[in-house]
VOGU-3710 file (C-alpha; in Angstrom, 3 decimals, decimal comma):
1> mmwlglsigi> -21,676/21,977/11,020  -17,706/20,136/11,682  -17,619/18,427/9,240  -19,505/20,919/6,932  -17,091/24,247/7,756  -14,260/21,272/6,759  -15,197/20,494/3,354  -15,788/24,382/2,059  -12,858/25,234/3,607  -11,232/22,238/1,158
11> llmigwciak> -13,798/23,769/-1,749  -11,750/27,671/-1,101  -8,425/25,467/-0,866  -8,903/23,146/-4,013  -10,543/26,970/-6,289  -7,435/28,814/-5,183  -4,492/26,654/-6,122  -6,639/25,881/-9,379  -7,253/29,835/-10,140  -3,334/30,092/-9,494
21> mnlplsrlpt> -2,286/26,846/-11,691  -4,422/29,156/-14,705  -2,379/31,938/-14,994  0,404/33,849/-17,873  3,748/32,103/-17,426  5,186/35,521/-16,885  3,582/35,406/-13,333  6,045/32,793/-12,433  8,898/33,575/-10,762  12,070/33,554/-12,657
31> qgyldttggk> 15,697/32,427/-11,625  17,386/35,528/-12,104  15,144/37,338/-9,583  15,469/34,600/-7,109  19,189/34,504/-7,695  19,569/38,965/-7,221  17,252/38,666/-4,616  18,884/35,490/-2,613  15,391/34,261/-2,443  14,680/36,451/0,642
41> dyltmshlva> 11,066/37,330/-0,863  10,309/33,696/-1,693  11,845/31,847/1,943  8,904/33,143/3,882  6,467/31,416/5,705  3,186/32,480/4,071  4,830/31,332/0,429  5,697/27,875/2,455  2,093/27,620/2,993  1,028/28,497/-0,231
51> aalrtttrlf> 3,560/26,078/-1,592  2,563/23,529/0,739  -0,831/23,927/0,139  -0,400/24,046/-3,854  1,640/21,002/-3,845  -0,825/18,910/-1,726  -3,856/19,676/-4,612  -1,579/18,702/-7,446  -1,196/15,398/-5,225  -4,688/14,673/-5,156
61> igmgysilfs> -5,060/15,811/-9,031  -1,942/13,052/-10,013  -4,107/10,608/-7,730  -6,825/11,391/-9,854  -5,606/10,429/-12,794  -4,094/7,534/-11,757  -7,391/6,378/-10,495  -9,100/6,980/-14,334  -5,844/5,099/-15,585  -6,341/2,332/-13,496
71> lifgilaary> -10,106/1,591/-14,267  -9,925/2,603/-17,975  -6,319/-0,103/-18,403  -6,833/-2,244/-15,287  -10,497/-3,710/-16,701  -9,281/-3,715/-20,023  -6,602/-6,182/-18,941  -8,865/-8,176/-17,137  -11,219/-8,661/-18,928  -9,751/-8,658/-22,761
81> rsaryvilpi> -6,685/-10,918/-23,847  -6,014/-9,330/-27,033  -6,324/-5,339/-24,741  -4,012/-7,865/-21,678  -1,734/-8,326/-24,240  -0,972/-4,677/-25,632  -1,430/-3,192/-21,910  0,551/-5,184/-19,463  3,887/-5,267/-21,496  3,604/-1,741/-21,831
91> vnllesvpll> 2,980/-0,521/-18,192  5,469/-3,135/-17,068  8,288/-1,267/-19,079  6,736/2,279/-18,421  6,750/1,558/-14,263  11,147/0,843/-15,440  11,417/4,199/-16,630  12,921/6,578/-13,854  11,265/9,687/-13,699  13,615/11,995/-15,108
101> gfltfttawf> 12,993/9,530/-18,565  9,402/10,657/-18,677  10,480/14,290/-17,693  13,045/14,297/-20,927  9,933/14,012/-23,539  7,106/15,246/-21,439  7,608/18,584/-20,447  7,751/20,153/-24,132  4,920/18,687/-24,718  3,051/19,439/-21,977
111> mglfpnnvlg> 4,629/23,212/-22,034  2,909/22,570/-26,335  -0,382/21,891/-25,257  -0,667/25,135/-22,716  1,356/27,731/-24,171  2,321/30,576/-22,496  0,081/29,313/-19,757  1,312/27,917/-16,031  -0,823/24,874/-16,631  1,543/23,708/-18,925
121> veavaifgvf> 4,509/23,482/-15,877  1,504/21,908/-13,623  0,602/18,940/-15,889  4,000/18,579/-15,583  4,641/18,311/-11,400  1,130/16,175/-11,979  2,340/13,526/-14,046  5,371/13,238/-11,841  2,598/11,863/-9,498  0,581/10,120/-12,331
131> taqawnimla> 4,254/8,320/-13,188  4,652/7,210/-9,164  1,004/5,366/-8,587  -0,735/4,473/-11,340  1,119/2,013/-12,379  0,651/0,124/-8,775  -2,796/0,877/-8,512  -3,849/-0,554/-11,673  -1,605/-3,619/-11,299  -3,638/-4,058/-8,155
141> lyqslrvtpe> -6,891/-4,110/-9,715  -6,393/-6,476/-12,597  -4,534/-8,557/-10,426  -8,059/-8,792/-7,443  -10,340/-8,187/-10,851  -8,274/-11,843/-12,272  -8,799/-13,577/-8,559  -12,574/-12,722/-7,728  -13,428/-15,833/-5,948  -16,498/-17,302/-8,427
151> dlmtvakqfg> -18,903/-18,321/-5,418  -19,242/-14,663/-5,507  -19,380/-14,219/-8,866  -21,992/-17,237/-8,949  -24,362/-14,469/-6,311  -23,724/-11,630/-8,144  -24,932/-14,210/-11,383  -27,974/-15,409/-9,477  -29,436/-11,500/-8,021  -29,070/-10,815/-11,962
161> cnswqrfwrl> -26,881/-8,052/-12,040  -25,285/-7,204/-15,544  -21,399/-6,986/-16,184  -21,271/-3,447/-15,680  -23,526/-4,065/-11,682  -21,356/-6,890/-11,478  -18,343/-4,371/-11,189  -19,233/-2,262/-9,027  -21,570/-4,360/-6,531  -18,976/-7,349/-6,506
171> eflyatpsil> -15,508/-6,587/-8,377  -14,792/-2,996/-7,394  -15,605/-3,572/-3,726  -13,480/-6,822/-3,750  -10,951/-4,938/-4,944  -11,062/-1,667/-2,792  -8,298/-2,882/0,086  -5,479/-3,788/-2,652  -6,303/-0,557/-4,321  -6,507/1,445/-0,935
181> wnivisqsaa> -3,241/-0,327/-0,400  -1,452/0,766/-3,082  -2,751/3,767/-3,286  -0,662/4,594/0,709  1,904/2,507/-0,570  3,308/4,286/-3,896  2,407/8,015/-1,704  5,870/7,483/-0,386  7,062/8,104/-4,607  4,442/10,375/-5,465
191> wfalvaceqa> 6,093/13,119/-3,000  9,185/12,070/-4,060  8,408/12,748/-7,590  6,206/15,520/-6,856  8,841/17,039/-4,825  12,099/16,658/-7,598  9,773/17,602/-10,838  8,500/21,214/-8,639  12,043/21,297/-8,147  13,066/21,142/-11,906
201> tivvpknetl> 13,049/24,468/-13,672  11,840/25,297/-17,145  13,538/27,706/-19,823  10,973/29,597/-21,827  12,566/30,639/-25,060  13,167/33,787/-24,211  16,028/32,350/-21,777  14,232/32,752/-18,701  14,171/30,044/-15,931  11,052/29,880/-14,680
211> vlpgigsyiq> 9,991/28,294/-10,685  7,166/26,344/-10,101  6,010/27,555/-6,704  6,051/24,472/-3,809  7,569/23,136/-1,204  10,186/20,916/-3,876  11,154/23,815/-5,198  11,357/26,356/-1,894  13,679/23,183/-0,876  15,874/23,645/-3,661
221> ialdtanfga> 15,890/27,530/-3,277  16,922/27,159/0,126  19,772/25,014/-1,028  21,226/27,175/-3,653  20,923/29,801/-0,951  22,561/27,928/1,653  18,975/28,653/3,998  19,410/25,340/6,339  16,762/26,707/8,566  14,361/27,543/5,516
231> vinavialvi> 15,316/23,908/4,355  14,069/22,518/8,145  10,806/24,677/7,506  10,218/22,983/4,173  11,019/19,429/5,756  8,517/20,028/8,490  5,844/21,579/5,836  6,581/18,679/4,255  6,142/16,488/7,474  2,649/17,890/8,265
241> cvllvnvfif> 1,075/17,294/4,823  2,038/13,625/4,920  0,638/13,822/8,029  -2,610/15,482/7,657  -3,137/13,095/3,702  -2,674/10,203/6,346  -5,337/10,900/9,016  -7,858/12,844/6,750  -8,023/11,066/3,775  -5,833/7,614/4,435
251> qplikgtahy> -6,763/5,783/7,783  -10,201/6,690/7,137  -10,953/5,031/4,096  -9,050/1,971/5,733  -10,974/1,551/8,533  -13,779/1,895/6,119  -12,989/-0,626/3,583  -11,623/-3,327/5,707  -15,059/-4,978/6,124  -14,679/-5,515/1,930
261> kygtstdsql> -11,433/-7,671/2,334  -12,555/-10,961/1,936  -11,998/-14,468/3,451  -9,203/-12,933/5,441  -9,260/-11,946/9,032  -8,296/-7,687/9,074  -7,353/-7,455/12,242  -3,890/-7,022/11,551  -4,494/-4,379/8,867  -3,844/-0,588/9,898
271> pqqsqvydlm> -4,826/1,444/10,897  -6,862/0,318/13,721  -8,389/3,118/15,131  -8,892/6,556/13,158  -11,136/9,177/15,111  -11,685/10,881/12,118  -13,680/7,691/10,787  -15,771/7,827/13,998  -16,787/11,882/13,648  -17,541/11,077/10,116
281> vmakvpllvk> -20,060/7,950/11,903  -21,563/10,554/13,963  -21,696/13,163/11,817  -25,451/13,982/10,920  -25,793/14,028/7,106  -28,516/16,094/5,764  -31,611/14,264/4,599  -31,015/16,811/1,083  -27,917/14,722/0,919  -28,815/11,349/1,558
291> rlhrhiryww> -31,688/11,893/-1,130  -29,241/12,925/-3,606  -26,585/10,290/-2,610  -29,269/7,757/-3,254  -30,325/9,226/-6,664  -26,931/9,004/-7,961  -26,518/5,534/-6,963  -29,444/4,792/-8,270  -28,130/5,931/-12,000  -25,074/4,973/-11,814
301> lygapkqwqk> -26,030/0,774/-11,114  -29,389/1,168/-13,335  -29,362/4,409/-15,475  -25,667/3,953/-17,152  -26,095/0,148/-18,518  -28,981/1,773/-20,137  -27,111/4,547/-21,881  -24,184/2,111/-22,685  -26,277/-0,254/-24,619  -28,004/2,529/-26,608
311> lgfsriiril> -25,172/4,067/-27,875  -24,295/0,127/-29,400  -20,464/0,046/-27,521  -21,098/-3,373/-26,844  -21,783/-4,906/-30,246  -18,964/-3,100/-31,331  -17,100/-5,110/-28,354  -18,094/-8,444/-29,871  -16,843/-7,451/-33,325  -13,296/-6,728/-32,278
321> kkytvywria> -12,984/-10,085/-30,263  -13,487/-11,968/-32,972  -10,206/-10,724/-34,232  -8,036/-11,550/-31,163  -5,374/-13,585/-33,508  -5,331/-10,502/-35,592  -4,576/-8,145/-32,616  -1,807/-10,672/-31,832  0,004/-10,255/-34,804  -0,277/-6,462/-35,367
331> wwlviavgly> 0,673/-6,146/-31,517  4,536/-8,318/-32,392  4,863/-6,840/-35,744  4,506/-3,094/-34,237  7,442/-4,856/-31,678  9,399/-5,959/-34,315  9,300/-2,478/-36,323  9,590/-0,606/-33,082  12,948/-2,745/-31,948  14,366/-2,132/-35,778
341> rlgvllikyl> 13,416/1,739/-35,739  15,390/2,211/-31,831  18,295/0,349/-33,382  18,840/2,537/-36,512  17,958/5,515/-34,336  20,616/4,715/-32,046  23,270/3,701/-34,698  22,994/7,125/-36,291  22,866/8,769/-32,635  25,544/7,141/-30,906
351> dwinlsvlfk> 29,091/8,432/-31,783  31,313/5,136/-32,042  34,096/6,492/-31,047  32,942/7,026/-27,758  31,605/3,918/-27,153  34,228/2,226/-25,178  32,843/5,099/-22,479  29,543/4,174/-23,246  30,392/0,880/-22,173  32,157/1,413/-19,273
361> wtflttsrvl> 29,550/4,387/-18,085  26,937/1,919/-18,568  28,757/-0,784/-16,818  29,334/1,434/-13,135  26,087/3,211/-13,421  24,239/-0,624/-13,385  26,501/-1,361/-10,711  25,754/1,225/-7,945  22,278/0,556/-9,011  22,380/-3,161/-8,505
371> iavllsalif> 23,723/-2,739/-5,314  22,007/-0,534/-4,026  19,337/-2,564/-4,947  20,788/-5,122/-2,883  21,748/-3,442/-0,103  18,030/-2,577/0,284  16,843/-5,911/-0,413  18,811/-6,756/2,802  18,266/-4,462/5,254  14,090/-3,521/4,155
381> iplavwvasn> 13,151/-7,345/3,823  13,760/-8,302/7,510  12,714/-4,648/8,776  9,488/-4,963/7,108  8,441/-8,321/8,306  9,543/-7,841/11,483  7,421/-4,347/11,475  4,617/-6,187/10,165  4,508/-9,054/12,722  3,214/-6,799/15,239
391> arrlkliqpv> 0,103/-4,843/14,503  0,906/-2,163/17,528  4,606/-1,749/15,607  2,906/-1,511/12,398  0,674/1,682/13,769  3,551/3,448/14,453  5,857/3,020/11,889  4,441/2,787/8,749  3,433/6,362/8,753  7,328/7,507/9,572
401> gqvlgsipad> 8,386/5,307/6,670  6,270/7,235/4,783  6,936/10,627/5,239  11,135/9,823/5,339  10,262/8,148/2,072  8,346/11,143/0,173  11,827/13,657/1,534  13,553/14,709/-1,888  16,826/13,076/-2,454  18,572/16,433/-2,274
411> iyipivalmi> 18,207/17,108/1,330  21,020/13,777/1,942  23,291/15,470/-0,399  24,691/17,604/2,367  24,891/14,604/4,877  26,710/12,686/1,737  29,443/16,000/1,139  29,628/15,767/4,772  30,814/11,931/4,260  32,772/12,376/1,651
421> tltgttqhww> 34,962/15,453/2,758  35,196/13,662/6,395  36,521/10,160/4,468  38,483/11,659/1,673  36,814/9,387/-0,632  35,381/9,850/-3,972  31,990/10,536/-4,547  31,267/7,724/-7,185  30,608/4,765/-4,847  28,528/7,568/-2,430
431> viplimtgtq> 25,743/7,908/-4,946  24,552/4,267/-4,181  23,326/5,598/-0,618  21,490/8,394/-2,865  19,914/5,273/-5,177  18,851/2,983/-2,367  16,678/6,731/-0,826  14,446/5,717/-4,464  14,723/1,949/-4,297  14,514/0,671/0,042
441> wyfffniiag> 10,792/2,166/0,434  9,419/0,087/-2,430  11,099/-3,039/-0,577  9,972/-1,853/2,620  6,279/-0,991/1,704  5,348/-3,634/-0,513  6,513/-6,425/2,137  4,437/-5,485/4,270  2,065/-5,458/1,716  2,724/-8,856/0,891
451> ylair> 3,349/-9,711/4,285  -0,462/-8,476/5,447  -2,280/-9,895/2,295  -0,830/-13,681/3,289  -1,082/-13,640/7,466
//
C-alpha cells in the first residue's frame, strides 16, 4: 500500500508538471513584473516547492531522451562500421561544445516549434539536461557493446537467441552497470545545465522578457533582488531534490543491478545498502501486475522481432551495408565541404580590423580554461583516488560531491566578488575558479568510475 500511494503521488506530480508545461506563454511571469514587485510574490515557499517539482520533472524527461538517444545511436555505432565513422566524430565534437553554444541556436528553434506555448521554453531546459547526459551514456553503451565477452556471446548463440533477444537478454544487461554509473556521474552536469537553462530569460517579439519557473530562475531572481535568504532556501531545496533522486532512484538501481557486473567483484560498488531497495524487495506485487509484466516481457522478446521482420528493415540494412565504401567517401566529402563553407562564413563575418583583439581574447580565454583544467586535474584526481580506495569514504563523499557539483556558478559569484574586493585584484583570473566549478566534477566522478572498474 505504501508503494502504491507513493506511485500515485509521483504520477500526480508528473501530471501536474506536464499540465503546467502546456500553457500559453502569457502565463509565464515577466521580468518587468518581477522587477516592479521586487520578486516578493515569486520568492515564496509555495513557489519554491512548485519550482523544485518542475525542475525535477524536467530532469527525468531529459534523462529519458538521453537514454533513448543512447540506445539508438550507441547500437548503430557498435553494430555498423559505416555508422560509427559518422556518429563517433559528431558525438566527440558535440560533447566539447559548451551549453551556451547549444542555446544560441536551439532556443529560437524550440520556440518556433511550439509557438506561443510554454513547451518551447520547457524544451530548451530539457535539452540542457540532454546535452549534459546523452554523450556520456551513449559512449558507455557503445563501449560495453564492443567489449561484451565472447564466451557470453557463444552461450547466447547456443541458446538460439536472435540479435534482438541477444541484445536485451545479454548485451544490454552486461552494459547496465556502466550505463547506470555514467548516468549517476552525469547528474552533476545535468543539474548544473538545468539550473543554468532555467536562469536564462526568453525575450519574445513584444519585447517582454519571460522567466521559466524553476529552481534556477528562483535563484537568479533572489540574486537580482539581493534576497540571500531566498538564495539559501533555493540551494537547500536543490540539495533535497538531489538527495531524494539519489536515495529513491539511483541507490536502488545500483544495488539492484550490481549482479549484472561481469567478471569482477562488486563489493566496492556504491552504495552497499539501500533501504528503499530492501523495501521494494519485501513489498507484495499484485498478481495482475505480475501477469502484465510477464506478457509485456514475452511480447518484447519474441513478438517485436517478428514485427521487425515483417516490416523488412533487416533487408534494407543488409542492402545499405553493401555500400560501406561509398558511405565513407560521402562522409569525408561532407566534412570537407562543411569546413570550406565554415571558413568562408568566418571570413565574411569577422571584421579584419579587430582580428588582433580577437586573437588576444582567444588566447586569454584558452589560457584560463587550460589553467582551470590543470588545477582541477591536480586537485581532484588524487582526491578521487583517495575517495574511491575506501568503500566507506566513497559512500559518504560521493553524494556530497554530487550535491556540490549541481550548484550553479552564480552562487559563487558573490564569493568571488568579495575576494576581488578584499585582495584589490582584477576579475580576469578570478574567472578560473568559476570555470573549475564546471570541470572539477568531471575529473572527480570519472576517476572514481575508472578506479572502480579496474580495482
